[in-house]
C-alpha positions as CSV (number, residue, x, y, z in Angstrom):
1,M,-6.7,15.0,-2.9
2,F,-8.2,12.3,-0.6
3,V,-5.8,12.7,2.2
4,R,-3.2,15.4,3.1
5,T,-0.3,14.9,5.5
6,E,2.5,17.2,6.4
7,R,4.6,16.4,3.4
8,L,2.3,14.1,1.2
9,G,-1.0,13.8,-0.6
10,L,-2.9,10.7,-1.2
11,R,-4.6,11.3,-4.4
12,R,-6.1,9.4,-7.6
13,F,-3.6,8.3,-10.2
14,T,-3.4,10.1,-13.6
15,T,-1.7,9.4,-16.9
16,A,1.1,11.7,-16.0
17,D,2.1,9.2,-13.3
18,A,2.8,6.3,-15.7
19,E,6.5,6.9,-16.2
20,A,7.4,7.3,-12.5
21,F,5.1,4.3,-11.7
22,A,6.8,2.1,-14.4
23,A,10.3,3.2,-13.1
24,Y,9.8,2.3,-9.4
25,R,7.7,-0.9,-10.1
26,S,10.5,-2.1,-12.4
27,V,13.0,-2.1,-9.7
28,P,13.7,-5.9,-8.8
29,E,14.1,-5.1,-5.1
30,V,10.7,-3.2,-5.1
31,A,8.9,-6.1,-6.8
32,R,10.6,-8.9,-4.8
33,Y,7.7,-9.4,-2.5
34,Q,5.0,-7.9,-4.7
35,S,2.6,-9.8,-7.1
36,W,3.9,-8.3,-10.3
37,E,7.1,-9.1,-12.5
38,T,9.6,-6.7,-13.7
39,P,10.0,-4.7,-15.8
40,V,6.8,-2.9,-15.9
41,T,6.6,-1.4,-19.4
42,L,5.3,2.0,-20.0
43,P,2.3,0.7,-22.0
44,A,1.5,-1.6,-19.0
45,A,1.9,1.3,-16.6
46,L,-0.3,3.6,-18.6
47,A,-3.1,0.9,-18.7
48,L,-2.7,0.4,-14.9
49,V,-2.8,4.1,-13.9
50,D,-5.7,4.6,-16.2
51,D,-7.5,1.7,-14.5
52,Y,-6.4,3.0,-11.0
53,G,-7.6,6.5,-11.9
54,R,-11.1,5.4,-12.6
55,G,-11.5,3.4,-9.3
56,D,-14.0,4.3,-6.5
57,P,-12.2,4.4,-3.1
58,G,-15.5,4.0,-1.3
59,A,-16.5,0.8,-3.3
60,P,-15.7,-2.7,-2.1
61,G,-12.5,-4.0,-3.7
62,W,-9.0,-2.7,-4.4
63,F,-8.2,1.0,-4.8
64,Q,-4.8,2.3,-5.5
65,Y,-3.9,5.7,-3.9
66,A,-1.0,7.6,-5.5
67,I,1.5,9.0,-3.0
68,D,2.4,12.5,-4.1
69,L,5.3,14.6,-2.8
70,D,5.2,18.1,-4.3
71,G,3.6,16.9,-7.5
72,V,5.9,13.9,-7.9
73,L,4.6,10.2,-7.7
74,I,6.8,8.5,-5.1
75,G,4.6,5.3,-4.4
76,D,1.3,3.9,-4.0
77,L,-1.0,2.5,-1.2
78,G,-3.5,-0.2,-2.1
79,L,-6.7,-0.6,-0.2
80,N,-9.0,-3.6,-0.4
81,L,-12.2,-2.5,1.2
82,H,-14.4,-5.4,2.4
83,E,-18.0,-5.7,1.2
84,N,-19.2,-4.8,4.6
85,L,-17.4,-1.4,4.3
86,M,-16.2,-1.8,7.9
87,Q,-12.8,-3.4,7.4
88,A,-10.1,-3.3,4.7
89,E,-6.7,-4.7,3.8
90,L,-3.7,-2.5,3.2
91,G,-0.6,-2.7,0.9
92,F,2.1,-0.3,0.1
93,T,4.9,0.4,-2.4
94,L,7.5,3.1,-2.3
95,S,10.2,4.1,-4.9
96,P,13.6,3.3,-3.6
97,A,14.7,7.0,-3.9
98,Y,12.2,7.9,-1.3
99,Q,12.6,5.0,1.2
100,R,14.1,5.4,4.7
101,Q,12.9,9.0,4.8
102,G,9.7,8.4,6.7
103,Y,7.4,8.9,3.7
104,A,5.9,5.4,3.8
105,T,5.2,5.7,7.6
106,E,3.6,9.1,7.0
107,A,1.5,7.9,4.0
108,V,0.2,4.8,5.9
109,R,-0.6,6.8,9.0
110,G,-2.4,9.4,6.9
111,L,-4.6,6.8,5.2
112,L,-5.3,5.1,8.6
113,D,-6.4,8.4,10.0
114,H,-8.7,8.7,7.1
115,L,-10.0,5.2,7.4
116,F,-10.5,5.2,11.2
117,V,-11.6,8.7,11.8
118,D,-13.4,9.9,8.5
119,W,-14.7,6.4,7.4
120,N,-15.1,4.9,10.9
121,L,-13.6,1.5,9.8
122,H,-13.5,-1.1,12.5
123,R,-10.4,-2.9,11.4
124,V,-7.5,-2.7,8.9
125,S,-5.4,-5.8,8.2
126,A,-2.1,-6.3,6.2
127,E,0.0,-9.3,5.4
128,C,3.6,-9.6,4.1
129,D,6.4,-12.1,3.3
130,A,8.1,-13.0,6.6
131,R,11.4,-12.0,4.9
132,N,10.2,-8.5,4.2
133,T,11.4,-7.1,7.5
134,A,11.1,-3.4,6.4
135,S,7.4,-3.8,5.8
136,A,6.8,-5.7,9.0
137,R,8.6,-3.0,10.9
138,L,6.6,-0.2,9.3
139,L,3.3,-1.9,10.2
140,E,4.4,-2.3,13.8
141,R,5.6,1.3,13.8
142,V,2.1,2.6,12.9
143,G,0.4,0.3,15.4
144,F,-0.4,-3.0,13.8
145,R,-0.1,-6.1,15.9
146,Q,1.3,-9.2,14.5
147,E,-1.7,-11.7,14.7
148,G,-0.1,-14.7,13.0
149,L,2.5,-16.5,11.0
150,R,1.5,-19.0,8.3
151,L,4.5,-21.2,7.5
152,S,5.2,-22.2,4.0
153,N,1.7,-20.8,3.1
154,S,2.2,-19.1,-0.4
155,W,3.6,-20.6,-3.5
156,F,5.1,-17.2,-4.7
157,K,7.5,-16.5,-7.6
158,G,8.7,-20.1,-7.6
159,E,9.0,-20.8,-3.9
160,W,7.0,-21.5,-0.7
161,T,7.0,-18.4,1.6
162,D,5.9,-17.7,5.1
163,D,3.3,-15.1,5.6
164,L,3.1,-12.6,8.5
165,L,-0.4,-11.5,9.4
166,F,-1.1,-8.0,10.9
167,G,-4.2,-6.4,12.3
168,L,-5.2,-3.0,13.7
169,L,-8.5,-2.2,15.3
170,R,-9.9,1.3,15.4
171,S,-10.2,1.0,19.2
172,D,-6.4,0.4,19.3
173,Y,-5.2,3.1,16.9
174,V,-3.5,6.1,18.1
175,S,-3.0,8.7,15.4
């Protein structure tokens, strides 16, 4: 377990997570603002969780944390650690069955504590589709500041989308 919060654990993915992973990532509303297409098949999920499970959270690049609630996979947090090891980009996905219960907020706060306190990162950034108001609210709730809006910036799933840019400095973070 990399991080423990009151109700959750952030851990490495295992093959046992594949079925739950495929299920929540196959929900069209979950995938709407994400880079993958639905459905996510079980063989594809097995390959992904196997790949994620072999990642190194301390190495530059993306690492996917499994969000665990009492042994059940309920979502994941993606962290793209910069080559300088002082900043990172954050992303998150949560199963619809566990949304609106504070789990995403708790998981993100737990990871931010880990990044700012244990790893002494300088900055964490995030970006989301401007229509994804739930993600924007979550980022603001945990202390991120909206730093920008890029109009019609991304060609995404067949349309131009606006991007909201967020950032959080260690010096501004309150756990």
